[in-house]
N, C-alpha and C positions, 0 to 999 in steps of 0.2 A: 379655303377662302372663296367667296362667291365670284370674285373677279378673276380668279386664276384660270388659266387656259388648260383644258384637258387635252393631253397629247397621248395618243395611243397609236404608235407607229408599227412598222413591220417587226421591229425587234421585240416590242412588247407582245405582239400577237404570237410570235414564235416562242417566247418564254412561257406565255400562258398555255400554249398547246403542249409544250414539253412537260410542264407541271401537271397538266391534266392527264397526260399519258402515263406519267410516273405514278400518279395516285391510283390508277386502275390496272397497272401492270403487276404480274405475279411476283417479281422479286421483292416487292414491298410487303405485301401480306399474302400468305399462302396457307393452305391446309397442311396439317402435320403429316409426316410419313412415320408411321408407328414402327417401322423396321429400322429406323435410324436413331442414333442418340440425340437427346435434346441438350441445349445449352441455355443457361440463364445468366444474363449479364445484369448485375445489380450495382447500385450505388446508393449512398445516403448523404443527406445534408442535415443542417440543423433543424429543419422543419418539415422534411418529407423524405420518402424513400421511393426508389423507382427500380423497375426491372423490365428486361426484354427477353421474351422466350423465342428461341429460334433453333434452326437446324442448319448444318453446313452441307453444301453440295458443291463439289468441285472447289473446295477450300474457300467458298464464299458463303457468308451467313445470310440465310433467308429468314426474315422475321415472320413469326406466327402470331405473336400477341404482345401488346404493350400493357404495362401495369404501373400505376403509381398511387401513392396514398400519402396523405398528410399525417403528421404526428400530433397527438394530443399533448397537453401540458406535461403530463407525467413522462411520456415517451421522449419529449424534447430534452429531458434531464438525463437520458441514457448516455452511457459512454459511447465513444465512436465505434468500438467493437460491437456493442449491443445494437447500435443502429444498423450496422452492416448485417448482422445476423438476423435482425428483424425482417429484412427484405427476404432473405432465404436462410432459414435456420440450418446450420451445419451440424455435423456430428461431433461437435467440439465438447470434450469431456470435462473441461474446466469451467463450464458455464454456470451462471447463477440458476436458481430454481426455475425462473420463467424460461430461461434458455433450454433447460433440460426438458421442459414440457414441449417446446418447439421441436426438440430433437426426436422425442417419441412420436410426434405427429409425422415426421418425415423419414422414419426408419424403414418404411415400406419401399422407399425408392433407393436406387443405387446412384448415389451422388458423388461427384468429384469436384472439389472446390479449387479453382484456379484464379490467381490474381491477374487482372488485366490492366494495362496502361491506360491512362486517362484518354489518350488520343484514340485508342481502340474501343473505348467505352463511352462514346460521346452521347449516344441516345439515352442510355440509362442514367448518365450523369445529368442530362438535361431534364429528364423526367423527375429526378429527385430534387431539382431546384425550382420546380414550379410551386411558388409560394401561394398558399390559399389566403387571398385577401379578405374573404368573408368566411371565416371558419364556421363549421357546423356546431350546433349547440350540443350534439351528442358526440361523445368521444369513442374512439375505437376500443372495442372490448376484446382484449386478447387474454382474458382470464379463463383458463381451461380447468375444468374439474378433473382431479386425478382419476376418478372412477369412470371417466368418459374417454379415456385414451386407448387407442389400439396400438399395442407395443410392437407387434411384428406381423407382417404379412409375408407368407412364404408361398412361392409359386411352384407347383409340381409340374416339372417339364414333361412328364410322361402323358398325363391326361389334362394338363392345364387347369387342374383343380386348385383353387386357392384356399388355404387354411389360415385361420386367424387364431393367434395365441393371445388370450386376454390376461392381463396382469395389472396390478396396481403399482405404480411407480413409487419408489422409496428414495427420498432425498438423502444422500449419504451424510453422515455426521460431520464430515469435514468440508461441507459445501462452502461455508463462510470463509474458512481458511484458504481454500483454493481460489475463491473469488478475489480475496485480497492479494494473494501472492501473484495471481495471473493478471489481474486488471486493476489492482489498487482500490477495490471497492470495499468500504467498511460497512458492516451490517447496520442498517439504520435503526433497528429496534433495541439496540443495546443501551443499558443505563451507563452512568459514569463509571461505576465500579466494574461493570461487565466489560466495558471498553478497556479499562485499565488492565484487567486480567487478560483480555484478548491480545493486546499488544505485548504483554509480557510472555504469553505462550507462543505467539507467532514467530518469535526468534528461533525456536527450536524446530521449525518445519522448513522443508525444502521442496520446491515444486520443480519436477522434471517431467514435462508434458509427455504422456497423460497421467503420470503417477505422482502421488504425494508421499514424502518420506519425513520421518521424525528422527531427530538426533537424540539418543538417550543419554543418561548421565555417564554411561561408559564410552561415549563417543561413537557408537555404532548407529548407522542409519537403518531404520526399519520402515518397511512399507506400511502405510496406513490403509487398512482393508475396509471395505464397506460392510454393511450389516449382513448382506446375503452371502458373504464368504465366511462369516464367523463360525457357523455351525460345522462346516466341512473341515476347517482348520483345526477346531477342537477335536473332532473325531479322529483326524489323522494323528495328532500329537498325544492323544490319550488312549484310543482303542485300537490303533494300528499295531502290527507286530513290533514296531520300534517305539510304540507309545508305552506299553507295559502297564497300563491302568494305574499310573502313579497318582500321588496326591495332588491337591489343588496347586500348591506352591511349585511342585516339580513340573506339573503340566504347563503352568504359566511360564516357568523358566525355559522349557523346551520350545514353546511358541516364540518367546523373545529371542532365543538362540537361533531359531529358524529365520528370523528377520521380519516378523509381523508385529503390528501394534494396532490397538484400538482402546479407547478410554476405559471401557467397562470389561477389560479382559479378565480380571480376577473374579468379578461377579458372575460373568457368563460361564467361566470354567467351573466355578463352584456349583452353579445350577446344573450344568451338564453332568458333572460327576455324581451329583446327588441323585440323578435319575438313571445312572448307569447300573444295569442289572447285575453285571459281574462284580462291580465294586460293592454293591449292597449285600452280596452274599459272602463277603470275606470279613475277617476280623473277629475278635472275641468281644465279650461283654466287659466294659470298663466300669469302674466304681461310679462314674458319673451317670451311668445308665440304671443304677439301682433304684428301687422303689422306696418311698418314705417308710421309715421304721414304724412298727406297731409293737409297743411294749407289752409283754405278758407278765402280769403280776398275780402270783398265787400266795395264799395265806398259810395253808396247812403244809407242814413238812412231809415229804414223801408222797404227796398227793399227785403231783404231775412230774413225770420223768421225760427226759429227752434221750432217745436211744439211737445209736448209730454204729456203723462199722468203721474201723480204721485199718489201713493197709492198702495193698499187701506189703508185708515185710519179708525179709529173708526167712526161709523156713527154719523153725525152731521146734524140734521134736514133733514135726508134722503140723504145726500151727503157723498160719500166715496172716491171720487177721486178729483184731481185738474188738470184742463187743463191749461198747462203752455205754453206760447209763449215768445220767447226771440229773440230780434233783433240782428242779427249777428254783426252789426257795433257798435251801441251805448250800447249794453247789456241791453237795456230797456226791462222790463219784464211786461207781462200782465198775469193774472191768474184768473180763475173763478172756483168755486166749481161745481162738477158734481156728479150725483148719479151713473153713470156707466162709463166704459172706453172701449176703443177699443184695447189697448195694455197694457201690464203690464211691468213696469220699476222700476228703483230704487226709494226708498222712500227718501224724503228730510228731512231737519231739521226744518220744519215748526212747529214741536211740541214744539220748544223752546218758541214760542210766545203764546201758548194756555194755558188754565187753567189746574189744576191738573187732573180734570176728563177727559180732552182731548176730550170732546164732543162738544166744542164750537169753534173748529178750523175754521169752515167756516165763523164765524163772525170776526175772527181775521185775515182773509186773506188780507184785505186791509192794515192792519198795517204791515204785513210781506212784502207786495209790497213796501210800503213807505220806510221801512228799507233797502230793497235791492236797490231801485233806488237812494238813497242818500249815499250809501256806495262807497268808493273809489275802482276802478277796475284797477288792474295792467295792463291788456292788452291794455287798452285805455288811461291810465295815468290820469284819472279824474273820476267823477261820471257820471252815465247815465243821471241824471237829468240835470247837467250842459251841457252835450253834446247835449241834446234835446232843452233846453230852453235858452242856452247861458249864464246862470248865476247860481251861487250856490244857493241851497235851504237853506233858513234861517229857522232854527229849533226853536221851542218855548223856548228851554233852553237858546238860545242866547238873547232873549228879557228879560226873567226872571232874568238872572244873568248879564244883561247889558254888552253885548259884545261891542267891540270898534265901530263897524259900527252902533250899536243901539244907543249909546251915541251921536255919531256924527249926526245921522239922526233922533234924537228924535223929533225935529221940522221939520216935513216933508215938503219939497218944491217940489210941483208937477211939476213945470217947470224944475227944475234941475234933478228930477227923470226921466222925459221924455227924456231929453237929454242924460242922462247916459244909458237909455235903448236903445236908438238908437246906441250908441257906442258899447254896448254889442252885438247887433244884427250884426253890421258890423264885429265884431271880431269872430262871430260864425263860419264863413267859415274857418278862420285860425285855430280856435280851433279844428274843425273836421279834418282838414288836419294833425294836430299834433297827433290827436287820431289815424288816419290811420297809420301814421309812427310808433307810439308806438306799435300798434297792430301787424304790420309786424315784427318789431324787436322782440317782445315778442314771437310770434309764431315760428320764426326762432330759438330762443334760446330754446324754449320748445321742438321743434323737435329734435334739436341736443342732448339735455339732454335725451330725451325719446329713441331715436334710438341707443344710446350707451348702453342701458340696456336691449335690446331685443336680442334674440338668432339668428335673421336673418335667418329664415327658408326659404329655396329656394324650390319652387315648379316648377316642369317641366310637360309638357304635357304628359299624359299617366301615371303619378304617381298614386298609390293607396293611398287613404286618408280616414279618418274617419271624420264625421261631428258631431259637438257638438250641441245637442238639448237643447237650453237654456230655452225653454218653457215647458219642461217636468215637470209635477206636481209630488210633492214628495209623495202624498198619492192619490190613492193606488199605490203600487209598489215602495216603498221607496228605495229598493235595486236594482231597475232597472237601467241599464246602460244608461248614458246620451249620449253615442256615438253610432251613427248608421252608417251603411255601411258594407263593404267598397265601396266607389265610385271611379271613375277614372276621372282625370282632362282632360277636352277637350279644354279649352281655359283659358288664363291668361291675365288680364287687367292691365294697368300700375298703376291704382289707388289702387291696392291691392285686387280688386275683382277677384274671380275665378269662372269659369263655370265648374260644375261637372255633371256627369251622372252616374246613377246606372244601374243595370242589367234590372230593370223593370220600370225605370222612365225616363222621358224626361230630357234633359239638363236644369239646372237652375243655377242661379248666387247667390253666397253667399260671405260673407266677409272672406278673407283668414285667419283672426284671429280665426275663428271657425273650422279650419281644422288642422289635424296633419297627418303625414305620417303613413301608415299602412304597416307593414312588415310581409310578408308571411313566415311562418315557413318552413325551408328546410326539405324535406322528404328524409330520407336515405333508399335506396333500400336494401332489404334483400339479403343475399348471395344466388346466384343461384346454384341449384343442377342439374347437368346434368348426364344422363346415359352415359356410355362409348360408347354405340352404337349411341348416339345422339350428341357426342362432335363435334363441328364445325371443319373442316379441318384446318383453319387458327390457331385455338387454339392448335391443336395437334402439329403443326409445331413449335410453340413457347415453348413447353414443352421439 
């Protein structure tokens, strides 16, 4: 008021001098002492955050710096905990993604968070309540790019050389679960169905700072592990001495029994075992690994033969093997006993015709041939004997028990028999054509049935493969792997044959059934440590 009397007495002058002296004295603002620990007192309100940086000397706090900042509209919606952490981000492990970024920025400092009473934190509390009556048009930008974060600064006490470990932060898969359990924050980007699923799953999780646990169907609590621990856990439960290189299901069971859990456990274990070198070199060839069948159709009888050895059998008059030859068209079989062999193949059921001692099998070989030649063969629709001679083979049992043909032909007429034989020979060509058609239809059906039950492995030129060694002897070296390699495919033939080449071998051709893909294990590069004076300029620009 213009008419008001201005009074400035001695008391006012004394108060003014005291305030003036307080503003310029050291206890209010002073330079930091780098040998002493620092203290930050912070507080937050609905529209600002404040902090005071200081050091204690003689149990009295000396202020070094005051700081306060107003919040933008988005930050005003933060929870109380987030507003407090916005002032000074702590190493709180259950923070939301933005809090995790703040944590990474402050991990180079040795911080200790202490709660202070409001009466002892008056300055920071006052700074946080300074409302901005004229808000700025630009909001505070606290969005940090992941690739610009310095995760760790380590100080070398010996030579005071600082090393920087550069890494890309990975938000754990359970971040949203932890944020809800710790602070009641629901992920804002979820749809209605996703929220419904989220609240259904959250009932099975339990937060015990700083760890998250999940209760399984068996009632056991298992720790939820982040992505960076998955590979090491799988290696322990699969490749360690107590792992045993077991299958995917058993390795997953061992991980669950050890008390660990993550959502993609089966998928990750399956991928790791698929690249395990030792596991790839074990096992045999299953029928699902076979190649598609390629039928062989021949027209002329005795034109193409399949020859192979069978055995070894118990020694019979010096013979241990059987040399077998089978005609591809008529299925006519010839066999002789042999003391040696050139190749080792599957044993046959010839033992059904030999005596108990099984030492006279070489004498019973003609009987086995007779039984085979007179047996009906589905591929040709008749017996090999009839296909060769044009008539059925009459067995002794037919004469003994008087079959119809034997009764009718008991008084044998050689003239009539000769005429009938000529008719049989004339019908032989037609019989063989029918056998060819039957064989073609049978092989087509067999191929269709077989090819539906194989895994259809596709090989490409340049693929790495392992070769199954079917001739490997079990003794000595019973535990030796039957798979050799890896080899690389150089050529693929339409018939299922594959040409492969090793590092020290010439190219050679094998059946594709004896091959399987080899998966090289992916190598993870270690974190790179760079000295500050050696940091690339382009990396400094991104920080």
